[in-house]
C-alpha positions as CSV (number, residue, x, y, z in Angstrom):
1,M,22.2,-10.0,15.9
2,K,23.2,-13.4,14.4
3,L,21.8,-12.5,11.1
4,L,23.9,-8.9,10.9
5,S,27.1,-11.0,12.2
6,S,26.5,-14.0,9.7
7,S,26.5,-11.3,6.8
8,T,30.4,-11.5,6.5
9,K,30.4,-15.1,6.0
10,N,30.7,-16.9,2.2
11,F,28.3,-19.2,0.9
12,E,30.6,-22.1,1.2
13,S,31.0,-21.5,4.6
14,V,27.1,-21.6,5.6
15,L,26.7,-24.6,3.4
16,K,29.3,-26.3,5.2
17,K,27.7,-25.3,8.7
18,Y,24.5,-26.3,8.4
19,F,24.5,-28.6,5.2
20,S,27.2,-31.3,5.5
21,F,25.0,-33.1,7.4
22,K,21.0,-33.8,7.3
23,N,19.6,-31.1,8.8
24,E,16.1,-31.5,10.3
25,T,15.9,-28.0,11.9
26,S,12.8,-25.8,11.2
27,S,14.9,-22.8,12.0
28,L,14.9,-20.2,8.9
29,E,18.3,-18.8,10.0
30,P,20.3,-21.0,7.5
31,L,18.1,-20.1,4.9
32,A,18.7,-16.5,5.8
33,E,22.4,-16.7,6.2
34,F,22.4,-18.4,2.8
35,L,20.7,-15.7,1.1
36,E,22.8,-13.0,2.2
37,A,26.1,-14.9,1.6
38,I,25.1,-15.6,-2.0
39,K,24.6,-12.0,-2.6
40,K,28.1,-11.5,-2.6
41,T,29.4,-13.7,-4.9
42,D,28.9,-14.8,-8.6
43,F,26.1,-16.9,-8.8
44,K,27.7,-19.6,-11.2
45,N,30.0,-20.1,-8.4
46,V,27.6,-21.4,-5.9
47,L,25.9,-23.3,-8.9
48,D,29.5,-24.9,-9.4
49,F,29.6,-25.6,-5.8
50,L,26.4,-27.5,-5.5
51,K,27.2,-29.9,-8.6
52,S,30.7,-30.8,-7.1
53,N,29.1,-31.2,-3.7
54,P,25.8,-33.7,-4.3
55,D,25.7,-34.4,-0.5
56,S,25.4,-30.9,0.6
57,A,23.1,-30.2,-2.3
58,A,20.8,-33.3,-1.6
59,H,21.2,-32.0,2.5
60,F,20.1,-28.4,1.4
61,R,17.0,-29.7,-0.7
62,F,16.3,-31.5,2.2
63,Y,16.1,-28.6,4.5
64,L,14.0,-26.6,1.8
65,Y,11.4,-29.2,1.7
66,N,11.3,-29.5,5.3
67,I,10.5,-25.9,6.1
68,F,8.3,-25.3,3.1
69,E,6.1,-28.5,4.2
70,E,2.6,-27.4,5.5
71,R,3.3,-23.7,4.6
72,P,0.4,-22.4,2.9
73,F,1.0,-19.8,0.6
74,N,-2.3,-18.6,-0.4
75,L,-1.8,-15.4,1.8
76,S,0.8,-14.1,-0.4
77,L,-1.4,-14.2,-3.6
78,T,-4.7,-13.1,-1.9
79,E,-3.7,-10.0,0.3
80,A,0.1,-8.9,-0.7
81,N,-0.3,-6.1,-2.8
82,I,-4.1,-5.8,-2.5
83,L,-5.8,-3.1,-0.9
84,S,-7.1,-4.3,2.7
85,E,-9.5,-1.4,3.2
86,N,-12.2,0.3,1.6
87,A,-11.1,3.9,2.4
88,F,-7.8,5.5,1.7
89,F,-7.2,6.9,5.0
90,P,-7.6,3.5,6.8
91,E,-5.5,1.9,4.4
92,L,-2.7,4.3,4.8
93,K,-2.6,4.2,8.1
94,K,-2.7,0.5,8.5
95,R,0.5,0.6,5.8
96,I,2.2,3.3,7.9
97,L,1.9,1.2,11.0
98,N,3.1,-2.1,9.0
99,K,6.3,-0.6,7.9
100,V,6.9,0.8,11.6
101,L,6.4,-2.3,13.5
102,P,5.4,-5.3,10.9
103,P,2.7,-7.2,12.0
104,V,3.3,-10.8,13.8
105,E,2.1,-13.6,10.8
106,H,1.1,-17.0,11.6
107,E,4.5,-18.8,12.0
108,K,3.3,-21.8,9.5
109,T,2.9,-19.7,6.3
110,V,5.0,-18.7,3.5
111,W,4.5,-15.0,4.1
112,Y,6.0,-15.5,7.7
113,L,8.7,-17.0,6.1
114,I,9.8,-14.4,3.7
115,D,9.5,-12.1,6.3
116,N,12.2,-13.5,8.5
117,V,14.4,-14.7,5.8
118,S,14.1,-11.6,3.2
119,F,15.0,-8.2,5.0
120,S,14.0,-6.2,1.8
121,P,11.8,-8.4,-0.6
122,K,12.0,-5.7,-3.4
123,K,15.8,-5.7,-3.8
124,D,16.1,-10.0,-3.5
125,L,13.6,-10.2,-6.1
126,E,15.8,-7.6,-8.0
127,Y,18.9,-9.6,-7.3
128,F,17.2,-13.0,-8.7
129,H,16.1,-11.0,-11.7
130,N,19.7,-10.1,-12.6
131,I,21.0,-13.5,-12.8
132,P,20.8,-15.3,-15.8
133,E,17.6,-17.0,-16.8
134,D,19.5,-20.6,-17.7
135,E,21.3,-20.2,-14.2
136,V,18.2,-19.8,-12.4
137,N,16.6,-22.9,-14.1
138,E,19.5,-25.0,-13.4
139,F,19.6,-24.1,-9.6
140,L,15.7,-24.7,-9.5
141,S,16.6,-28.2,-11.0
142,I,19.4,-28.8,-8.4
143,L,17.0,-28.5,-5.6
144,G,14.7,-30.5,-7.5
145,I,11.8,-27.9,-7.5
146,S,12.0,-27.0,-11.0
147,D,8.3,-28.6,-11.5
148,F,6.7,-27.9,-8.5
149,I,4.0,-25.9,-10.3
150,E,2.7,-29.7,-11.3
151,K,2.4,-30.7,-7.7
152,P,-1.3,-31.4,-6.7
153,N,-0.9,-29.3,-3.0
154,V,0.9,-26.3,-5.0
155,K,-2.6,-26.8,-7.5
156,S,-4.7,-26.9,-4.9
157,E,-3.3,-23.5,-3.2
158,L,-3.7,-22.1,-6.4
159,I,-7.4,-22.6,-7.4
160,F,-8.2,-22.1,-3.7
161,S,-6.5,-18.3,-4.0
162,M,-8.4,-17.6,-7.2
163,N,-11.8,-18.6,-5.3
164,I,-10.7,-16.9,-2.2
165,L,-10.3,-13.5,-4.7
166,S,-13.7,-14.3,-6.4
167,W,-15.6,-14.6,-3.4
168,R,-14.5,-11.2,-2.3
169,V,-14.5,-9.4,-5.5
170,T,-18.2,-10.5,-5.9
171,G,-19.3,-9.1,-3.2
172,M,-17.8,-5.6,-3.5
173,A,-19.1,-5.6,-7.1
174,L,-22.8,-6.2,-6.1
175,E,-22.8,-3.1,-3.6
176,V,-25.4,-0.6,-4.6
177,D,-23.1,2.5,-4.9
178,V,-20.7,0.1,-7.2
179,V,-23.3,-1.0,-9.6
180,R,-24.5,2.1,-9.7
181,M,-21.5,3.3,-11.4
182,A,-21.7,1.1,-14.3
183,P,-25.5,0.7,-15.5
184,E,-24.4,-0.6,-19.0
185,Y,-24.6,-3.7,-17.2
186,R,-27.8,-3.9,-15.9
187,N,-29.1,-6.0,-18.8
188,F,-26.3,-8.4,-19.1
189,D,-25.2,-11.4,-16.9
190,N,-22.8,-10.2,-14.0
191,P,-19.2,-11.2,-15.2
192,F,-18.5,-11.4,-11.3
193,L,-20.8,-14.4,-10.6
194,A,-20.1,-16.0,-13.8
195,L,-16.7,-15.8,-12.8
196,Q,-17.3,-17.4,-9.4
197,N,-19.5,-20.0,-10.8
198,E,-16.3,-21.1,-13.2
199,L,-13.8,-21.1,-10.3
200,E,-15.9,-23.2,-8.3
201,A,-16.5,-25.7,-10.9
202,L,-12.9,-25.8,-11.3
203,A,-12.3,-26.1,-7.9
204,E,-14.8,-29.1,-7.9
205,D,-13.1,-30.7,-10.8
206,F,-9.9,-30.8,-9.0
207,K,-11.2,-32.5,-6.2
208,D,-12.4,-35.6,-8.6
209,N,-9.0,-35.5,-10.5
210,P,-6.1,-33.6,-8.4
211,E,-4.0,-34.4,-11.4
212,I,-6.0,-31.7,-13.4
213,Q,-4.1,-29.9,-15.9
214,L,-4.8,-26.6,-17.9
215,H,-3.9,-25.4,-21.3
216,S,-4.1,-22.5,-23.4
217,K,-7.3,-24.3,-25.5
218,D,-9.1,-25.8,-22.3
219,S,-12.7,-24.4,-22.2
220,R,-12.5,-24.0,-18.4
221,Y,-9.7,-21.6,-19.0
222,K,-10.9,-19.5,-22.0
223,Q,-14.1,-19.0,-20.1
224,I,-12.2,-18.0,-17.1
225,K,-10.1,-15.8,-18.8
226,I,-13.4,-14.1,-20.6
227,Y,-15.1,-13.4,-17.6
228,A,-12.1,-11.8,-15.7
229,E,-11.6,-9.6,-18.8
230,Q,-15.5,-8.6,-18.8
231,C,-14.5,-7.6,-14.7
232,Q,-12.2,-5.5,-15.6
233,D,-14.1,-3.8,-18.5
234,F,-16.9,-3.4,-15.7
235,V,-14.1,-1.4,-13.6
236,N,-13.0,0.4,-16.8
237,I,-16.5,1.5,-17.3
238,A,-17.2,2.4,-13.6
239,F,-14.1,4.8,-13.7
240,K,-15.2,6.3,-17.2
241,N,-18.8,6.9,-15.7
242,S,-17.2,8.9,-13.0
243,S,-17.2,12.0,-14.7
244,K,-21.0,12.0,-15.3
245,Y,-22.0,10.4,-12.1
246,G,-19.2,11.8,-9.6
247,I,-17.4,9.0,-7.2
248,S,-16.6,9.1,-3.8
249,G,-13.2,8.0,-2.0
250,K,-15.1,4.7,-0.9
251,I,-16.0,3.8,-4.4
252,N,-12.7,4.6,-5.8
253,Q,-11.0,2.3,-3.4
254,S,-13.5,-0.7,-4.3
255,L,-13.0,-0.1,-7.9
256,L,-9.1,-0.4,-7.5
257,K,-9.6,-3.1,-5.3
258,I,-11.6,-5.1,-7.8
259,R,-9.1,-4.6,-10.3
260,Q,-6.3,-5.7,-8.5
261,Q,-8.2,-9.1,-7.4
262,T,-9.5,-9.7,-11.1
263,K,-6.1,-8.9,-12.3
264,R,-4.6,-11.4,-9.7
265,I,-7.0,-14.2,-10.4
266,S,-5.9,-14.0,-14.5
267,E,-2.1,-14.0,-13.3
268,I,-2.7,-17.2,-11.3
269,V,-4.7,-19.1,-13.7
270,N,-1.9,-18.3,-16.3
271,L,0.2,-20.1,-14.3
272,L,-1.7,-23.3,-14.4
273,I,-1.7,-23.6,-18.2
274,I,0.9,-25.7,-19.4
275,D,1.5,-26.2,-23.4
276,Q,4.7,-27.2,-23.6
277,P,7.2,-29.2,-21.4
278,E,9.6,-26.2,-20.8
279,D,6.1,-24.4,-19.4
280,V,6.7,-26.4,-16.3
281,I,9.9,-24.5,-15.4
282,I,8.7,-21.1,-16.4
283,K,5.8,-21.2,-14.5
284,S,7.4,-22.7,-11.5
285,K,9.8,-20.0,-11.8
286,Q,7.2,-17.2,-12.2
287,L,5.4,-18.3,-9.0
288,I,8.2,-17.8,-6.9
289,F,8.9,-14.2,-8.6
290,N,5.3,-13.5,-8.0
291,I,5.4,-14.2,-4.5
292,L,8.0,-11.9,-4.0
293,N,7.0,-9.0,-6.2
294,Y,3.5,-9.1,-4.5
295,K,5.5,-9.1,-1.2
296,S,8.0,-6.4,-1.9
297,H,4.9,-4.0,-3.0
298,K,2.4,-4.9,0.0
299,N,3.3,-2.1,2.1
300,N,4.1,0.8,-0.4
301,I,2.8,4.0,0.5
302,S,3.6,6.0,-2.9
303,D,1.7,2.9,-5.1
304,L,-1.3,3.4,-2.7
305,I,-0.9,7.6,-3.0
306,N,-0.3,7.3,-6.7
307,D,-3.4,4.5,-7.5
308,S,-5.7,6.1,-4.8
309,T,-5.5,10.0,-5.8
310,R,-5.0,9.8,-9.6
311,L,-8.7,9.0,-10.5
312,I,-9.6,11.8,-7.9
313,S,-7.3,14.2,-9.3
314,H,-8.9,13.4,-12.7
315,L,-12.2,14.1,-11.4
316,I,-11.3,17.1,-9.8
317,T,-9.5,18.6,-13.1
318,N,-12.6,17.3,-14.8
319,H,-15.1,19.4,-13.1
320,T,-12.8,22.3,-13.0
321,A,-12.5,22.2,-16.6
322,E,-16.0,22.8,-17.0
323,T,-15.6,26.2,-15.5
324,G,-12.3,26.7,-16.7
325,S,-13.8,26.6,-20.6
326,H,-15.4,30.1,-19.6
327,Y,-12.2,32.0,-19.1
328,I,-10.7,31.1,-22.7
329,T,-11.7,33.6,-25.1
330,T,-11.5,32.8,-28.8
331,S,-13.3,35.9,-30.3
332,R,-12.7,39.9,-30.1
333,K,-16.3,40.1,-28.4
334,Q,-15.3,37.2,-25.9
335,Y,-11.7,39.0,-25.6
336,M,-13.5,42.5,-24.6
337,K,-16.2,41.2,-22.8
338,M,-13.4,39.5,-20.8
339,F,-12.0,43.0,-20.0
340,Y,-15.3,44.2,-18.9
341,K,-15.8,41.4,-16.6
342,A,-12.2,41.7,-15.2
343,S,-12.8,45.8,-14.8
344,G,-15.8,44.9,-12.7
345,G,-13.7,42.7,-10.6
346,G,-10.9,45.1,-10.1
347,I,-13.9,47.9,-9.0
348,V,-14.9,45.4,-6.2
349,V,-11.2,44.6,-5.4
350,G,-10.7,48.4,-5.0
351,A,-13.4,48.5,-2.6
352,L,-11.8,45.8,-0.5
353,C,-8.4,47.2,-0.1
354,I,-10.0,50.1,1.8
355,L,-12.3,47.8,4.0
356,K,-9.2,46.1,4.8
357,L,-7.0,49.1,5.8
358,L,-10.5,50.5,7.9
359,Y,-10.6,46.8,9.6
360,G,-6.8,47.3,10.5
361,F,-7.9,50.1,12.9
362,M,-10.2,48.3,14.8
363,P,-8.8,47.0,17.8
364,G,-8.4,43.2,18.5
365,S,-6.9,40.6,18.9
366,D,-4.9,38.6,15.8
367,F,-7.7,36.0,15.6
368,F,-10.4,38.6,15.6
369,H,-8.4,40.5,12.5
370,A,-8.3,37.3,10.6
371,F,-12.1,36.8,11.4
372,L,-12.5,40.0,9.7
373,Y,-10.0,40.0,6.9
374,S,-11.3,36.9,5.7
375,L,-14.7,37.7,6.2
376,N,-14.1,41.1,3.5
377,Y,-12.0,38.5,1.3
378,A,-14.8,36.0,1.1
379,M,-17.4,38.5,0.9
380,G,-15.5,40.4,-2.1
381,F,-15.0,37.0,-3.9
382,V,-18.3,35.3,-4.0
383,M,-19.7,39.0,-5.0
384,I,-17.4,38.9,-7.9
385,Y,-18.5,35.4,-8.8
386,L,-22.1,35.9,-8.1
387,M,-21.9,39.1,-10.4
388,G,-20.4,37.5,-13.2
389,F,-17.3,39.3,-12.9
390,T,-13.4,38.2,-13.1
391,L,-10.6,38.0,-10.8
392,A,-7.8,37.4,-13.0
393,T,-5.8,35.1,-11.4
394,K,-8.8,32.7,-10.6
395,Q,-8.3,31.6,-14.5
396,P,-4.9,29.6,-13.9
397,A,-6.2,26.8,-11.7
398,M,-9.4,26.5,-13.7
399,T,-7.8,26.4,-17.2
400,A,-5.3,24.0,-17.0
401,A,-7.6,21.4,-16.2
402,T,-9.4,22.4,-19.4
403,M,-6.0,22.4,-21.2
404,T,-5.2,19.2,-20.2
405,K,-8.3,17.8,-21.1
406,V,-8.5,19.3,-24.4
407,L,-5.2,17.9,-24.7
408,S,-5.3,14.3,-23.4
409,E,-8.2,14.0,-26.2
410,Q,-6.4,14.6,-29.1
411,E,-3.9,12.4,-31.3
412,N,-0.4,13.1,-30.6
413,T,0.5,14.7,-33.6
414,R,2.5,17.6,-34.9
415,S,-0.5,19.3,-36.4
416,N,-2.7,19.1,-33.1
417,Y,0.2,20.1,-31.2
418,T,0.1,23.2,-33.3
419,E,-3.8,23.7,-32.7
420,F,-3.1,23.3,-29.1
421,A,-0.5,25.8,-29.2
422,D,-3.0,28.6,-30.7
423,L,-5.3,27.6,-28.1
424,V,-2.6,28.3,-25.2
425,S,-2.5,32.0,-27.1
426,K,-6.0,32.5,-26.5
427,L,-5.6,31.5,-23.0
428,F,-2.9,34.0,-22.3
429,R,-4.3,36.8,-23.8
430,S,-7.5,35.9,-22.2
431,Q,-5.6,36.1,-19.1
432,F,-3.3,38.9,-20.1
433,I,-6.6,41.2,-20.7
434,A,-8.0,39.9,-17.5
435,F,-5.1,41.2,-15.6
436,V,-5.2,44.4,-17.5
437,G,-8.7,44.9,-16.4
438,N,-8.6,44.5,-12.9
439,V,-5.3,46.7,-12.6
440,L,-6.6,49.4,-14.4
441,L,-9.9,49.8,-12.2
442,S,-8.8,48.8,-9.2
443,F,-5.9,51.4,-8.6
444,P,-8.3,54.3,-9.5
445,V,-11.2,52.9,-7.6
446,A,-9.0,52.8,-4.4
447,L,-7.7,55.9,-4.9
448,L,-11.5,57.9,-5.4
449,I,-12.6,55.9,-2.5
450,I,-9.7,57.1,0.1
451,Y,-10.0,60.2,-1.3
452,G,-13.6,60.6,-0.9
453,L,-13.0,59.3,2.9
454,D,-10.2,62.0,3.3
455,V,-13.1,64.7,1.8
456,F,-16.2,63.4,4.1
457,F,-13.8,62.9,7.5
458,S,-11.2,65.6,7.0
459,Q,-8.6,62.9,7.5
460,N,-6.1,61.2,5.2
461,L,-6.6,57.5,6.8
462,A,-3.8,55.9,4.6
463,V,-1.0,58.1,6.1
464,E,0.0,55.5,9.0
465,K,-0.3,52.4,6.7
466,S,1.5,54.3,3.3
467,D,5.0,53.3,4.4
468,K,4.3,49.3,5.0
469,L,2.1,49.2,1.8
470,L,4.7,50.7,-0.2
471,K,7.6,48.5,1.3
472,D,5.3,45.4,0.6
473,L,5.9,46.4,-2.8
474,D,9.4,46.3,-2.6
475,P,10.9,42.6,-3.6
476,F,14.4,43.7,-2.1
477,E,12.8,45.1,1.4
478,S,9.7,42.4,1.8
479,K,9.3,38.6,0.9
480,A,6.8,40.1,-1.9
481,I,7.4,37.2,-4.5
482,L,7.2,34.5,-1.6
483,H,3.7,35.9,-0.4
484,A,2.8,36.2,-4.2
485,C,3.7,32.2,-4.4
486,I,1.5,31.6,-1.2
487,A,-1.3,33.3,-3.1
488,G,-0.7,31.2,-6.0
489,F,-0.7,28.0,-3.9
490,Y,-3.9,29.2,-2.6
491,L,-5.6,29.6,-5.9
492,F,-4.6,26.1,-6.7
493,I,-6.3,24.8,-3.8
494,S,-9.3,26.7,-4.8
495,G,-9.6,25.3,-7.9
496,I,-9.2,21.9,-6.1
497,I,-12.3,22.7,-3.9
498,S,-14.1,23.9,-6.9
499,G,-13.5,20.4,-8.5
500,N,-14.4,18.2,-5.3
501,I,-17.6,20.4,-4.3
502,G,-18.5,19.7,-8.2
503,N,-17.5,15.9,-8.0
504,N,-19.8,15.8,-4.5
505,S,-22.6,17.5,-6.2
506,V,-22.6,15.3,-9.0
507,F,-21.9,11.9,-6.9
508,Y,-24.7,12.5,-4.3
509,Q,-27.4,13.7,-6.7
510,I,-27.7,17.2,-4.7
511,P,-29.5,19.2,-7.4
512,D,-31.9,16.3,-8.3
513,R,-32.4,15.7,-4.6
514,I,-33.4,19.5,-4.0
515,A,-35.5,19.4,-7.0
516,K,-37.7,16.3,-5.7
517,N,-37.6,17.5,-2.1
518,L,-41.2,17.3,-1.1
519,P,-41.3,19.7,1.9
520,I,-39.7,22.5,-0.6
521,R,-42.1,21.6,-3.4
522,R,-44.8,21.8,-1.0
523,M,-44.1,24.9,0.7
524,F,-42.1,27.2,-2.4
525,G,-43.6,25.3,-5.4
526,V,-42.3,23.1,-8.1
527,R,-40.7,25.8,-10.1
528,F,-39.1,27.1,-7.0
529,A,-37.7,23.8,-6.5
530,K,-36.3,23.5,-10.1
531,S,-34.7,26.9,-9.9
532,L,-32.8,26.2,-6.7
533,S,-31.8,22.8,-8.2
534,K,-30.3,24.7,-11.1
535,Y,-28.9,27.6,-9.1
536,Y,-27.0,25.3,-7.0
537,A,-25.7,22.8,-9.7
538,K,-24.3,26.0,-11.5
539,N,-23.2,28.4,-8.4
540,W,-22.6,26.2,-5.4
541,A,-18.8,24.9,-6.3
542,G,-18.1,28.5,-7.4
543,I,-19.4,29.9,-4.0
544,I,-17.6,27.6,-1.8
545,S,-14.5,27.7,-3.4
546,N,-14.1,31.8,-3.3
547,F,-15.4,31.8,-0.1
548,W,-12.3,29.3,0.8
549,F,-10.1,31.4,-1.0
550,G,-10.8,34.7,1.1
551,V,-10.7,32.7,4.0
552,F,-7.4,31.5,3.1
553,L,-6.0,35.0,2.0
554,G,-7.2,36.7,4.9
555,A,-6.2,34.3,7.9
556,T,-2.5,33.7,6.4
557,A,-0.8,37.1,8.0
558,P,-2.8,37.2,11.4
559,V,-2.1,33.3,11.9
560,G,1.7,34.0,10.8
561,L,2.1,36.8,13.3
562,F,0.4,34.5,16.0
563,F,3.3,31.8,15.0
564,G,5.7,34.0,15.0
565,L,6.2,33.7,11.2
566,D,6.4,36.1,8.6
567,L,3.6,34.9,6.4
568,D,1.2,37.0,4.0
569,I,-0.3,37.2,0.4
570,R,0.1,39.4,-2.2
571,H,-2.2,39.3,-5.2
572,I,-2.0,41.6,-8.2
573,T,-5.1,43.4,-7.9
574,F,-4.7,43.9,-4.2
575,A,-1.1,45.0,-4.9
576,A,-2.5,47.8,-7.3
577,G,-5.2,48.8,-4.7
578,N,-2.6,49.0,-2.0
579,F,-0.2,50.7,-4.4
580,A,-2.7,53.4,-4.9
581,I,-3.7,53.9,-1.2
582,G,0.3,54.1,-0.5
583,L,1.0,56.8,-3.0
584,Y,-2.0,58.7,-1.4
585,G,-0.9,58.4,2.2
586,K,2.4,60.0,0.7
587,D,0.3,62.7,-0.8
588,F,1.8,61.3,-3.9
589,I,5.6,62.4,-2.8
590,V,7.4,59.7,-3.7
591,G,11.1,59.1,-5.1
592,S,11.2,57.9,-8.3
593,S,12.8,54.8,-7.8
594,V,10.0,53.8,-4.9
595,F,7.2,54.6,-7.6
596,W,8.9,52.5,-10.4
597,T,9.7,49.6,-8.1
598,S,6.4,49.5,-6.7
599,F,5.1,49.7,-10.3
600,F,6.8,46.7,-11.4
601,T,6.6,44.7,-8.4
602,V,2.6,44.8,-8.9
603,F,3.1,42.7,-12.3
604,I,6.0,40.6,-10.9
605,I,3.4,39.5,-8.2
606,G,1.0,38.5,-10.9
607,F,3.4,36.9,-12.8
608,F,4.4,34.6,-9.7
609,N,0.5,34.3,-8.9
610,F,-0.1,32.8,-12.6
611,L,3.3,30.8,-12.5
612,V,2.5,29.1,-9.4
613,S,-1.2,28.6,-9.5
614,F,-1.1,27.3,-13.2
615,S,2.2,25.3,-12.8
616,L,0.4,23.3,-9.7
617,S,-2.7,22.8,-11.5
618,M,-1.1,21.4,-15.0
619,F,1.0,19.1,-12.9
620,L,-2.4,17.6,-11.2
621,A,-3.9,17.7,-14.9
622,F,-0.9,16.2,-16.5
623,R,-0.8,13.7,-13.4
624,S,-4.3,12.7,-13.8
625,R,-4.4,11.9,-17.2
626,K,-1.0,10.1,-17.0
627,M,1.0,12.3,-19.6
628,N,4.4,11.4,-20.0
629,L,7.6,13.7,-19.8
630,G,8.2,13.3,-23.6
631,E,4.7,14.7,-24.6
632,V,5.3,17.8,-22.5
633,R,8.4,18.3,-24.3
634,E,7.1,18.3,-27.5
635,I,3.9,20.6,-26.3
636,Y,6.0,23.1,-24.9
637,R,8.6,23.2,-28.1
638,A,5.4,23.8,-30.4
639,I,4.2,26.6,-28.1
640,F,7.5,28.2,-28.3
641,K,7.5,28.2,-31.8
642,Y,4.1,29.6,-32.5
643,F,4.8,32.7,-30.3
644,V,8.0,33.2,-32.0
645,R,6.0,33.2,-35.3
646,N,3.0,34.8,-33.6
647,P,4.0,36.8,-30.7
648,L,1.0,39.4,-30.9
649,K,-1.7,36.7,-30.8
650,F,-0.5,36.3,-27.4
651,F,-1.5,39.8,-26.3
652,I,-4.2,40.8,-28.7
653,P,-7.2,38.8,-30.6
654,L,-5.6,38.5,-34.1
655,R,-7.5,36.3,-36.4
656,S,-6.3,32.9,-36.6
657,S,-7.1,29.9,-39.0
658,F,-7.6,27.9,-36.1
659,D,-10.2,30.0,-34.6
660,G,-13.0,27.4,-35.5
661,K,-11.0,24.5,-34.3
662,S,-10.2,26.0,-30.9
663,G,-14.1,26.7,-30.0
664,Q,-14.7,23.1,-30.7
665,L,-11.6,21.8,-28.6
666,V,-12.9,24.2,-25.7
667,Q,-16.7,23.1,-26.2
668,S,-15.5,19.5,-26.2
669,S,-13.7,19.3,-23.1
670,K,-16.9,20.6,-21.1
671,P,-18.1,17.3,-19.3
672,I,-21.6,16.2,-19.0
673,K,-23.9,17.8,-16.4
674,S,-25.5,15.4,-14.2
675,E,-28.8,17.2,-15.5
676,D,-27.9,16.2,-19.1
677,R,-27.9,12.8,-18.6
């Protein structure tokens, strides 16, 4: 309460109150009040007052020396804004707790001082950055701290902090799973051990000569800089190799932590480099700003999420891209093959529509029906996948990763954007013909089966459900568009599952484990073990993602009903099948408005299936490769211009001068499989 009430005071009253005499207090309240007060005035006025009142300036200087004396600041350099946990969720939990209930720190540390003086270090840092540089320099000179970077105790803290960081980073870098990510370094001296030895040697030199001063041409500084850069290279190579070897959340966090700590070592050692007299005040000021900067980001949750999830999203899209490349047709033969595969998928979905109708007549609870519907969808989708057929809306979640991977590996030039636009036209027409194949077959197959059941049982099973089925295809009478968006979201999630399963399969070397598993080899033979290994590597991610996609679609409506929510899914292929069942239940006697509304709604549902799944997948893919909005804008502009000039290429397989290049781009987007290493 004192701090809040004192915020209305001006800086002169604060200085007169606390520093008109030699104040020997160790309380932090005077500094907190002073900091709040100077924010409300021109900093030039503060300087003028201190220069015109040398006694107050001297007393204030004495107070600062007193409260900072024997307060180590190594925690602010070795802990702040550096991951403290080796896993994402424990770190997230810790940061949330620290946000809600800040931890209790040791009172004799600079860390504790900042926590109790600055309510918002980020805003205070921004305030000091906005002060003209010459005024900050003058302020430090008045307080007699413009050269504190040269003080032996400050150098000792800096060197000690670097050694702490080096010890920690070396321990993590030598873990088996981390070393496995960068096999290129197995034949070289470990840079982490070399860095640690160099820093320990520097600490010994400092013990012998506390007045030691480094400069940019100092051999010790050059060695530390080289080894720190090699450590960063190790991390970069490990991240790059994650496409080949996969990665776990724990290894991802460990590599991020190693990167942060080696970067911090580089930042600290740069503070010790004094080449010119003016470097003294520059480095003194930089140390203050660095400590405030590290502290202001210590519990930043958004930074943690961005850093920790970017690589995982990259890996997911990278492994998904391998599947997505099969969904882009670059020739007429591939185009027609896509139509036939989509037609096969339409046949299966037509049958699934009838099975769901029959399951609906079975008595049971909502969860019983959720189980039946989920089993129906999951069984059908896995069957479509294993039979080599295509479900049209599965494409966007897969192809978005491929498109972004292709784009990220090209130079940002107008000609490359045009080539990419041509690739987009091939993607669009591939998805268009897949839509056509699915819809053209699911409608007649569902109609044929329901007719066969009517003939066999002498009963029109669609009568009872026909009104609801046709109403669900009316965007004005139902939430068809919302439900189509929900299905699009599930398509996106199934793509993530596929990529995650693919990454884990590579990281844990599951195919290799199967191929070399002794019980399997002895019981079924070596050839069977190798065949099973290849089958797993090729199909397991697709099987699991299709299974869960089916579970999501089947369980949404019953679960929504249980919670009293109007939740459901609408998928273009199932909508076409349900349209056929609804018409048959009405004996095809429906008004023209009902018919045409339902007909066009089928394609509207498909559009929103595509829009949501593709948009979310592109967002994830763009984010994983750090593409900026300017690049995205240029890409969309190039695609639009290409569409205006060549609209038919987006629907039918017309020849293009980019056909050969497009095939190369798609092939180059495929990541290296674990069995190809």
